[in-house]
C-alpha positions in Angstrom: 99.5 91.7 100.4 102.6 93.6 99.5 102.0 97.3 99.9 103.6 98.4 96.5 101.3 96.0 94.7 98.2 97.3 96.5 99.2 100.8 95.5 99.7 99.8 91.9 96.2 98.3 91.8 94.6 101.3 93.4 96.3 103.7 91.0 94.9 101.6 88.2 91.5 101.9 89.9 91.9 105.7 90.1 92.5 105.9 86.4 89.5 103.8 85.6 87.1 105.7 87.9 88.2 109.1 86.7 88.4 108.3 83.0 85.7 105.7 82.5 82.9 106.7 80.2 80.4 105.0 82.5 81.3 106.6 85.8 83.1 109.7 84.8 84.2 112.2 87.5 84.5 115.7 86.2 87.3 118.0 87.5 87.6 121.7 87.3 90.6 122.5 85.1 92.2 124.6 87.8 91.4 122.4 90.8 93.6 120.0 92.6 91.6 117.0 93.9 93.3 114.8 96.5 91.9 111.4 97.3 92.6 109.3 100.4 93.8 105.8 99.6 93.5 103.1 102.3 95.1 99.7 102.6 94.8 97.5 105.6 93.5 94.3 107.2 93.0 92.4 110.4 93.1 88.6 110.6 92.7 85.8 113.2 96.5 85.8 113.6 98.2 87.8 116.3 99.0 91.4 115.5 100.2 94.0 115.2 97.9 94.9 112.3 98.8 97.6 109.8 97.0 100.3 107.9 98.6 102.3 105.1 97.3 105.8 104.2 98.2 107.7 101.0 97.0 110.7 99.2 96.8 111.2 95.4 98.7 114.4 94.5 98.1 114.7 90.7 95.4 112.7 89.1 97.0 113.1 85.6 100.1 111.2 86.6 100.3 107.5 87.4 102.6 107.5 90.4 101.7 110.4 92.5 100.8 109.1 95.9 102.2 110.7 99.1 101.9 109.3 102.6 99.0 110.6 104.7 100.7 111.5 108.0 99.4 112.5 111.5 96.1 110.7 111.2 94.2 109.1 114.1 93.0 105.6 113.4 90.9 103.3 115.6 89.9 99.7 115.1 86.7 98.5 116.7 84.8 95.3 117.0 81.2 94.3 117.6 81.7 93.7 121.3 82.8 97.2 122.0 86.6 96.6 122.1 88.9 98.9 120.3 92.6 99.7 119.7 94.6 102.6 118.3 96.9 102.6 115.4 100.2 104.5 115.9 102.2 105.9 113.0 105.4 104.0 112.8 106.7 105.6 109.6 105.1 108.1 107.2 101.7 106.8 106.2 102.2 103.5 108.0 100.1 102.8 111.1 100.2 99.8 113.5 98.1 98.6 116.4 99.7 98.7 119.8 97.8 96.3 122.0 99.0 92.8 121.2 96.1 91.3 123.1 93.7 92.8 120.5 93.4 89.9 118.1 90.9 89.2 115.3 88.4 86.5 116.2 86.5 84.3 113.8 82.8 85.2 113.7 83.5 88.8 115.0 83.0 92.0 113.0 85.7 94.7 112.7 86.0 98.2 111.2 88.3 101.2 111.3 87.6 104.9 111.9 90.0 107.5 110.5 90.4 111.1 111.3 93.0 112.9 109.1 95.1 115.8 110.2 92.8 118.3 108.4 89.7 116.9 110.3 88.2 114.6 107.6 86.5 111.5 108.9 86.3 108.2 107.2 85.0 104.7 108.2 85.0 101.2 106.8 82.0 99.0 106.7 82.0 96.3 109.3 83.3 92.9 108.1 83.0 89.5 109.8 86.0 87.2 109.9 85.1 84.0 108.2 86.1 80.5 109.3 89.7 79.5 108.3 90.3 77.5 105.1 93.4 75.4 105.8 96.0 74.8 103.1 96.5 71.0 103.0 99.2 70.7 100.3 101.4 72.6 98.0 102.7 70.9 94.8 104.2 71.5 91.4 103.2 70.2 88.0 105.4 70.4 85.0 104.1 71.0 81.5 103.1 73.7 79.0 101.8 76.8 80.7 99.4 79.2 79.0 100.6 82.8 78.9 98.5 86.0 78.9 99.2 86.5 75.2 97.7 83.0 74.4 101.2 81.6 73.8 102.6 78.8 75.9 105.9 78.1 77.7 107.2 75.0 79.4 107.8 75.1 83.1 106.5 74.1 86.6 103.2 75.5 87.9 102.8 75.7 91.6 99.3 74.7 93.0 97.7 74.3 96.4 94.7 72.4 97.8 92.7 73.6 100.8 89.8 72.6 103.0 87.2 74.3 105.2 86.2 71.9 107.9 83.2 74.1 108.8 81.9 74.1 105.3 81.0 77.8 105.6 83.7 79.8 103.7 82.8 80.8 100.2 85.4 83.3 99.0 89.2 83.0 98.9 92.1 85.3 98.2 95.7 84.2 98.3 99.2 85.6 97.8 102.7 84.2 98.0 106.3 85.0 98.9 109.1 83.2 97.1 112.8 83.0 97.5 115.6 80.8 96.0 119.2 80.2 96.5 121.3 81.9 93.8 125.0 81.0 93.2 126.9 83.4 91.0 127.9 81.2 88.0 131.2 83.0 87.4 132.1 83.9 90.9 134.7 86.7 91.3 135.0 89.1 94.1 133.9 92.5 92.9 132.6 94.2 96.1 134.0 94.8 99.6 131.8 92.0 100.9 131.7 89.6 98.0 129.1 86.7 97.9 128.8 83.7 95.8 125.5 82.7 97.4 122.6 85.0 97.6 118.8 84.8 98.2 116.6 86.7 95.7 113.0 87.0 96.7 109.7 88.1 95.2 106.1 88.7 96.2 103.0 87.8 94.2 102.1 90.5 91.7 98.7 89.2 90.5 95.2 89.1 92.1 94.4 85.5 93.1 90.7 85.0 94.1 88.2 82.1 94.0 84.4 82.0 94.3 83.4 78.7 96.0 79.9 79.7 96.8 78.5 77.0 94.5 80.4 74.2 96.2 78.4 72.0 98.5 81.6 70.8 100.2 84.2 73.5 100.7 87.1 71.5 99.4 89.3 73.6 97.1 91.8 72.0 94.8 94.3 73.0 92.1 94.5 76.7 93.1 97.3 78.1 91.0 99.8 80.6 92.4 103.0 81.0 90.4 105.1 79.4 87.7 108.8 78.6 87.3 109.8 78.5 83.6 112.3 76.3 81.9 114.8 79.2 81.3 114.9 80.1 85.0 117.4 78.9 87.6 115.1 79.2 90.7 115.1 75.4 91.2 118.9 74.8 90.8 119.6 74.6 94.5 116.6 75.3 96.8 113.4 77.1 96.0 111.1 78.2 98.8 107.5 79.4 98.6 105.2 80.6 101.4 101.5 80.7 100.6 98.9 82.7 102.6 95.3 81.9 102.0 92.6 84.3 103.2 88.9 83.5 103.7 87.2 86.7 102.8 83.7 88.3 102.6 81.7 88.7 99.5 82.3 92.4 99.4 86.1 91.8 99.5 85.7 89.3 96.7 83.8 91.8 94.6 86.5 94.4 95.2 89.3 92.2 94.0 87.3 90.7 91.2 86.8 94.2 89.8 90.5 94.9 90.1 91.3 91.6 88.4 88.9 92.3 85.6 90.4 95.7 85.0 93.9 94.3 84.8 92.8 91.5 82.4 91.1 94.1 80.2 94.3 96.2 80.1 92.6 99.0 81.9 90.1 99.7 79.1 88.6 103.2 79.6 85.3 101.8 78.3 84.8 99.0 80.9 81.8 99.3 83.2 83.1 100.2 86.7 80.8 98.8 89.3 79.7 101.2 92.0 81.6 99.2 94.7 84.9 99.3 92.9 86.2 102.0 95.2 86.2 99.6 98.2 84.5 99.5 101.6 85.7 102.9 103.0 83.4 106.0 102.9 83.6 109.6 104.1 81.5 110.3 107.1 80.8 114.0 106.8 81.4 114.9 103.2 81.1 113.6 99.6 84.9 113.0 99.4 85.9 110.0 97.3 88.1 107.4 99.1 89.7 104.3 97.6 90.9 101.1 99.1 89.8 98.3 101.4 90.1 97.3 105.0 89.8 93.6 105.1 88.7 91.3 108.0 89.7 87.7 107.2 91.0 84.5 108.6 94.3 83.3 107.2 96.1 80.0 106.7 99.8 79.9 105.8 101.9 77.0 104.6 105.3 76.7 103.0 107.4 74.2 101.2 110.6 74.0 99.1 111.5 72.4 95.8 114.6 71.7 93.7 115.4 70.2 90.3 115.3 66.8 91.9 111.6 67.1 92.3 111.0 67.3 88.6 112.0 65.7 85.3 112.4 68.9 83.4 115.9 70.2 82.9 116.8 73.7 83.9 119.9 75.8 82.8 123.0 76.1 85.0 123.0 79.8 84.6 120.3 82.3 83.5 120.1 83.8 80.0 120.9 87.2 81.4 124.3 85.9 82.3 125.3 85.1 78.7 128.0 87.2 77.1 126.9 90.6 75.8 128.7 92.2 72.9 128.9 96.0 73.0 130.3 98.0 70.1 131.6 101.4 71.1 133.4 104.1 69.2 134.5 105.9 72.3 134.3 105.3 76.1 133.8 102.0 77.8 130.9 100.1 79.4 129.5 101.3 82.7 131.7 99.5 85.2 128.9 99.6 87.9 126.7 97.5 85.6 129.0 95.4 83.5 132.1 93.2 84.1 134.4 93.2 81.0 135.5 89.7 80.1 137.5 90.7 77.0 137.9 93.6 74.6 139.4 94.2 71.2 139.3 96.6 68.2 137.4 96.0 65.0 138.0 98.8 62.5 136.8 101.9 64.3 134.9 100.1 66.9 136.0 99.0 70.4 134.3 95.7 71.0 133.6 94.7 74.6 132.4 91.3 75.7 130.7 91.8 79.0 128.4 90.2 81.6 126.3 91.8 84.3 128.4 92.2 87.5 126.0 90.2 89.6 126.8 87.1 87.5 130.2 87.3 89.2 129.3 88.6 92.6 125.6 88.2 93.5 125.9 90.8 96.3 125.8 93.4 93.5 122.1 92.7 93.0 120.8 90.3 95.7 121.1 89.9 99.5 123.4 87.2 100.9 121.0 86.9 103.8 117.9 84.7 103.7 114.6 86.7 103.8 112.8 86.8 107.1 110.0 84.6 105.7 112.4 81.8 104.8 112.4 79.2 107.7 
């Protein structure tokens, strides 16, 4: 999962834990409490594997996480094997032994020693059998929004199958990218580009409880949507889905996060005792947040275009329509806007502008395909 999204979810969790009426944590008004935040996983795919460590700095602000540097991290399995994580950038640690690979049916955990001597450990987790993605497809129609309204578009789904019939809990995420062509191409930069490749990562929690299924065949799992006013399908749209078979504790953790988001982070929600994750302090009562996941993973990708659907999509996005700016003095910010025309109307200088990236996509997007694009 994308690290920035993990951090956002954990910051939300910090707020809920510290300000919930059901599990309130009391602070001395003159004390500074710093909490370790952990994000990492091992899968049955080849490494290196990554762990991210952060520290809360100020609990009364929403974006105060600093990298936790100079820590010592080990990963261990139930057979006595281990590997060391090496810090590759501030707060980011990677395994070094490429022969150390997660195995289905084996248990894994991490042990952390921070630079100030604090010790933390994750609960052992067993990698579950793989659930293979069998198909990715899009369905067009009216899509329900979070505010109960609806919007026409294409919703992307996947089907999956566990041949062992043993996996119960799923989590998935996606990476998407599409070809963008500047609709009013004009060279505005030193390296102008008409064609670029915007990309995005999933920003929601996608989980599924299949424990009640006698046959572990999973169908119609929704991932993302492309709406009728978007241009993602105009040329080529690419999506890569990663499906993780997770443990019950991991499902509970993400289910709690998902519930918190859906309830808009209500301060009066009941916060289950395991919401903080599967990491604990070994020699203190220090609170630690986050999760170290052991899971199998299946990945599959596909591409779509407007030829795959009957719905009509616009040639250019709404944000590239002309914008009228009325100014009594000065002129539009040339780093943001491209002036198409200007004239005076009484005491106002009228500028008809568009965003610069509508003319030269290199202003906003990369002309190079993302690494996950085949």
